[in-house]
N, C-alpha and C positions, 0 to 999 in steps of 0.2 A: 852324757850319762856317766855315772861314777865308774871308776875302774873296777870296783868290786863286782861288776856284772860282765866283765870282759870274757869270762869263761862260758857264757851262754852261747850255745850253738846257733840259736835263733834269738834275736833280741826279744826280751820279755818272756821267753819260754825256756824251760830247763833242758829240753831235748828236741831233736829234730821231729818234725811232724810226720805222722805215718803217711804212707802212699795214699794218694787220693784226697788228702786234706791240705788246705791252703789258707793263708791269712786273707781275710776280707777287709779288716780294719784294725788299726792299732793306734793307740793314743795315750796321753797322760792326762790325769785330772788337772783342772785349773787350780793352781795354788791359791789364787784369790777367792775362787768359789769355795774352796775348802776352808779358808780363813773365816769367811763370813758365815757359812752354813754348817760346817762341821766343828770348828773350833770357836765359833761365836765371838769373834773379835769385836764386832760392833756392839754386842750386848755387854761385853766386859768393859769396853770403853765408856759406854753410857753409864754403867754402874759406878765406875770410878769417877766419872764426871759429876754424878749426883753427890757422891761422897765429898768430892772436892768443893762443890758449891756449898754444901752444908757446912764444911769446915771453914770456908771463907766467911759465911754469914755469922757463925758463932765467934770467929776471931774478931770480926768487925764489931760485933755487939759487945765484946769484952774490952774494946778500946785498947788493944795491945800495941806496944811499941813496934816500929817497923821490923826490927830484928826478931822479936818474939813472934810477930805475924808470919815472917818467912819460915821460922823454925816450926811453926804449927802446920805449914803447908808442905814443906819439902819431903818429909817421910812418906806421906800419902802419894805425892807425885812420883817418887822413886819406885814405890811398890807398884803403883798402877802402870807406870811406864815399863817396868821390868816384866810384868805379867803380859802386857800387850805384845812386847817384843818377843817374849818366849813363845806365845801362841802363833805369832807370824812366822817365827823360825820353824816351828813344828809343821805349820801348813806348807811352807815352802819346801822343806825336805820330804814331807809326805808326798807332795805332788811330783817332786823330782825323782824319787825312788820308786814310784808306782807306774806300772804300765798295764793297760787293759788291752786285751787281744780278743777279737772275734774271728773265728774261722768258720768254715762251712759245716763244722761239726760240734763246736763247743765255744764257751766263753772261758778265758783264762785271765786271772788277776795276779800279777806279780806285785806283791806288796811287802811292806816292812822297811824300816829305816836301818836299825842295827842288825836285824836278822831277817833276811828276805825269805818269803815263802811264796809258792805259786799255787793258787787255788784253781782247779779245773772243774768246770761245770758243763758236762756234756748236755747237748740239746735234749737227749732222751730222758734226762733227769729234771727237765724244766717243766713246771706246770704252767706258769704264765710269767709275763714280764710287763712292766709298765713304765711310763715316762712322766716325770714332773719337769716342766720346762720353765726356765726363768727368763727375765727380761733381757739379761745380757747374752742370751743365746746358749748358755750352758744348761745342763739338766742332769737329773738323777735317774738312773735306770735300775730299779730294784728287780730282782729275779726270785720268784717263788719256786721252791723245789717240790718235787713230788713226794708223796708218802711220808715216811719217817726220816728221810734223808735230811740232814742238817749239818751245819758247820758251826763251831763254837763262836759265840758273839765277840769275845774279847780279842782273839787273834785276828778277826776280820776288821775290827773297828779301825778307822772310820768308814771302811768300805762295806757298810752294812746298813740296812734300813733301821732307822732309830726306833728304839723301844720294843723291838721284837726279840725278846730274850729266850723264850721257850723254843721257838723255831726260827732262828735268824734267816733273813733274806739277804744274800749277797747283793751288793749294789755297786754299779759303776757310778761313781760320784763326781759331780762337777765336770761332766764330760763336755768339752767344747763342741760346738755345732751339733748339739744333742739331737735335734730333730732329724737331721740326716742320718746320724748313727742309729737312731731308733728305727727309721725306715729300713735301713740295711739289715738290722737285726731281725726285724719282722719278716723281711723277704727270706733271710737265711733260715729262720724257723719254719716258714711255710715250705721252703724247698726241702728241708729235712723231713717234714711231715709227709710230703708227696713221695719222697724216697722210701720212707717207712711203709707207706701204703703199697708201693710196688713190690718191695721186698716181702712183705707179709703175703701179698696175693700170689707171688710166684712160688712161695714155699708151701702153698696149699692150706694155710691157716684160714679158719672160718672168719675170724675178726681181724681186720687190719688195724694195728695199733698206731696211734699218733704220738708225737713227743710228749703230750701232756697226759698220756695214759688213757685217753678216752677212745671209744670206738668211732668208726666213721659215722655212725648214726647219731652221735652225740651233738649237742649244740656247739657251734663254731667257737664263740667266745675266746677262751684261752688257747684252743687248739690251733687257731690261725696265727699264732705268734704273740704280739704284744696285746695284752688284755685291755690296757687303757689307751691303746693307739690303733687308729684305723688307717687304711690306705687312703681314705677320704680326708683331705686336709681340714675340712670343716668340722670333723669329729675329733680333732686333736685337742688336748687340753690347752687352755689358755696359759700364757706365760704368767708367772707370779713374781712378786717382788723378791 
């Protein structure tokens, strides 16, 4: 990890955790997953490939001399290659400078290449979370926040659910071994819900609140942790390409 983060008292966190809080999981996004699904390197390569094929066809139909033929192709190859290399570089450094942390009380995202920020998402602010699993074992875990709470889209990108501009959902993106991490997060949210139940009951409140803001009588759904994830493996979403 870069020396820029040597000041961190705990890796990936801006300060020591409070008493009673501990790290359950910590990891970095896969830079290859970021390259493919956040920076869309494959789509960009296909785009320039189509342009190059068209340029070759038009150059051949014009019956150009060999030198003129090469001159017609080189600029496009240079631009396309530079674009792909730039996106790969951004994906690599985004993956290297990002750390996702799950504790028994929150999710924390340390993100940013030039300027690092840490986004804290307490379990009590989480409405639901879900999992999209890919064939390579990585996955995305978007988190939906309660009520009017939201974080600006641009500072979060690419660690945010795509196209949710009005109320962005923070997202752990391209997480390695995503199925295991999702199960861990689900268990942590369920444990937090149980703890909230006990605290509310002991304080004499009529309604014991859960992390998603629903009462005990509400439907389980999001209250039990990951909305799109069940403890039953058969109910998990299938991997996508």
